[in-house]
N, C-alpha and C positions, 0 to 999 in steps of 0.2 A: 598282841602287837598291832600297832596302828596300821591301817591299810592305805595303799596309794589311793584307794577309791573311797571317797567320803560317802558316796551314796550306795556302797555295796549292799548294805542291809535291805535296800529296797528292790534289789535285783531278783529276789527269790521268786521262782515261778516264771521268769521270763525265759523264753526259748531262744535258740539261735535260728530264727526263721529267715527265709529268703524272700524278698519281694519278687514277685513273678509278673511279667507284663503279658505273657501269652503262653500257651501250651501248658504242659504239666509242670509242677514245681520240682526243683532239684535241691532236696534238703541236705544231701551228702553225696560223695562220689560213689557211684554204684559200680559194681563189677561188670565187666562186659560180658554179654551173652556169647556162648560159643555155638557155632553152627554145626551141622551134621558132619562136616569134614574136619572139625577141630579148629576152625579159625575164629578168633574173637576180633571185635572191632570196637574202636572208640574214637570220638571226634571232639575237639574243643576249638572254639573260636573265642579269643579273649581280646576285648577292646578297652584300653585305658585312655581316657580323655581328661585333660587338664586345661579348661578354657583360658585361664590366665597364666602367664609365664611364671615359672618357679622363681622366687626372689634370689636364690643362689645359682640358678641355672643348673641345678643338679638333676632335675627331673624333666623328661620330655613331655611335650604337650599332647602328643599322640603316640600310642604304642599299640600296634596290632599284631597278633600272633595267631596262627591257626595250624592245626595238625589233624590229619585223617589217617588213622593207623589201623592196619590189620596185622595180626600176629598169631602164632601157634607155637606150642611147646614151651611157653614162657609164662611165668607168674604175672598176674595183673599188677601187683605192687611193683614188681621189677620193671615193667614196661612204663608205668606212670613215673616212677622214680628216675629212670634213665632219661626219659623225654621231658621232665619237668612239668608233668601234668598231675602233680600231687594236689590234694585238697587245698582249698584257700585258707587264709589265716583265720577267718572267723569260724571255720569248720574244724579247726585244730586247737584253738585257744579258748578256754572257758570265759564266758561272758563276764566282764567286770575284772579281768586280770590282765597283767602285762608279763611278757617274757623277753628275754634277749632275742633279737631277731635272728641271730646265727643259729638258734636252735630250730628255727623253721626253714632256714636256708639249706641246712644239711640235707643231701639227697639220700633217701632210703631206697635202695634197689631191691628191697624185699628178699625173698628166698633166692638162692643161688639157682640159675636156670639148670634144669636136669639135662642129662646127656641125651643124644638122640636128635631128631629133626627139630630145628628151631628156625623160626622166621619172623623178622620184624620189619615191616615195610611201611614207610610213610607215603601215601598215595598222592600222586599228582591229580588234584581235583579241577584242573583247568584254571583259567584266569579267575582271580578273586578281586572283586571291586567293592569298595566301601564308599558310601555316601553319607556324610555327616552334615546335617543342616544343608548349607549350599556348597559344601566342599566335597570334592571327588578325589578318591585315592585308589590307584591300582596297587594292590599289595603284591610285591614280588616273591618269586620262589627262591628258596635258599637250599642248596644241596646239603644233605645231611653228611657230616663228617664220617669218614670211613673208620669207625671205632671198633666195630665187631664184624666178624665175617658173615654173620647172618642178618645184619642190620643195614638197611639201605632206604633210599628214597628222598623226598623233599618235604620241606615245610614252608610256611608263609611267615614273613616278618617284615614289618615297616615301623621304623622309629623315627619320628620327626621332632627335633628339639624345639622348634617353634612353628605354630600354625601361621599361615599367611595372614596378614592384617585385615584381608578383605573377608575372612571367614566370620560369619555371623551365626552365633549359636544362641537362639532364644530359649526360653524356658521349656524344658522337656523337649529339646530338639530331636527331630526324628533321625533314626539311624537305620540304614539299609545295607545289607551285605548280599551281593550277587555272586553265587558260586557257578561258574560255567559248566562244571561237570567233567567227569573223567572220560567221556566218550564211549563208555559202556554202561552196563546196568549197575555197576557198583555205586557210582555217584552220579545221579542225573542232574541237570540244571535245577538249582535250588535258590530260592530267595528267602532271607531272613529279614524280618522287620521288627523294630522295637523303638524305644525312645530312651534318651538319656535319663538317669535319675535326676531328682530335683537338685538345684544348685546349692552349694554348701556355704559360700561366703564366710570362710574361716576367719576367726579373730581370736586374740588372746589378751588377757589382762592380768596384772599382778595385784594380789590383795594386800591386806595390811601384813600378813605373814609372808615374809620374803621367800619362804620355802615352798609356797604353793602358787602354781600357775593355773588359772581357769581358762580353758579352751571353750569357745563358743562357736556355734554354726547355725545356719539357717535351716528351717524345715525340721521334720522329724519323721520317723518311720518305725515299724515294728522290727525292722532288720538291724543287725549290729552295724556299728561304724568302726572302721579300723583306723587306728592312729599310729603313725610311725614317727619316733622322736630321735633326733640326733643332736649331739652337742658340738659346738664349735668354739675354738679359741682363735680369734681373728678369722681368717679364712681357711683354717685347718681343723678337720674333724678331731674331736676329743672323745676317747672312750668308744663304746660300742652302741649301735642303734638298738632301740627298744620298740617292741610292737605291743599295742594295747588293743583289746577288743572291748568296746564299751556300748552302752545303749544309745541309740540314735534319738536322744531326747533333747538335743540343743545345746547342752553344756556338760563339761566334765572337769573335775578339779584333780590336778596332778601333784603329788607329793614328790618334790625333787630329791629328797633324801632317799627315799625308797627306790626311786628310779636309778639313782646312782648306785644303789646296791645291786641292781641288775646289770650294771656296766656303763651307764650313761656317764658322760665326762665329768670333769671336776668343777668346782665353784669358779665363777667369774666368766663362764662361757656364754655364747649366744645359743638359743635353742631353735632348731629347725623342726617344724611340725607339718606333717602331711596327713590329710584325712581322706579316706575313701568310702564312698557310699556305693554299694554293689548290688546289682540285680542279676539274677540268673534265670534263664529259661531253657527248656530242652527243645531240640529239633530232630527231625528225621530227614535224612538225605539218602534215599535209596537203601542200600544195605547197611548204612550207618544209622542205626536207630538209637534214640536217646542221647544224642550229641548235646554238648553244653555250649550255650552262648552266654558268655559272661561280659557284662558291660559295667565298667568301673569308672565312676566320676570322681575326680581328685582335685583337691585344693590344698595349697601350702602356704606357710608363713614363716618369717623369721623374726625372733624377738630377742632383745638383749636382756639378760638376767642380772640382777644386782649381785 
């Protein structure tokens, strides 16, 4: 059967590596280490930046989320699933393939928590400040919903639909995150420094075959690129979103018939495409060792299909 991916045969031997800017590489989500009193810890800071506004206004230009978690008496998969700290798309989808996005959105809570003492606390790490290029953002605390009797605490979240027009993001703009600390030894004051991935400059074009759309972008890397595709009829979504994990080689050909077989909308729609280039690095913050700093640069476009 023909593949969505014209270049799939050339993908043999390519791994799903992650570009790393500093510290040790994070190739997959590792299980948290348990200390001598049975407490495990995990931390994730995830920053998504889209320098240019989304043509449909569907995607924010800045999305910052952070969690510092300690827990005991609970399975690692349960904690990650409950808090949305599951592996990223390129860690779950085979390179060169597409899947319906809702298969990735489903939350897997892992094994049922055992009876006995259970505790899941999202720690207040003090003020969290982000500086992106010349733009400063204080990321506010959000109180965790009271869903389970043994689950409590706060997480950090900041979503900005549009960045101020004065924000200037040059090539590989610097990104700094300052964590004030929890006021005890658990999380001391910590500064994370990195840079945005290279710009994408996403474009698309239709070939002689109306069933094929070629998506192109600037730059390349050894890391996978994540494409998210959604069809529209007028201003209304049609069908389901599809996620593809492809080589970051500058271009990729999409077979619309096969994408529709995965749930993408019907003929005559427009196609919304977003692409993400991701880098991951690990960090240590006091008792939180091996935390994940994820920086995702995104670009998007909308094209009308024949």
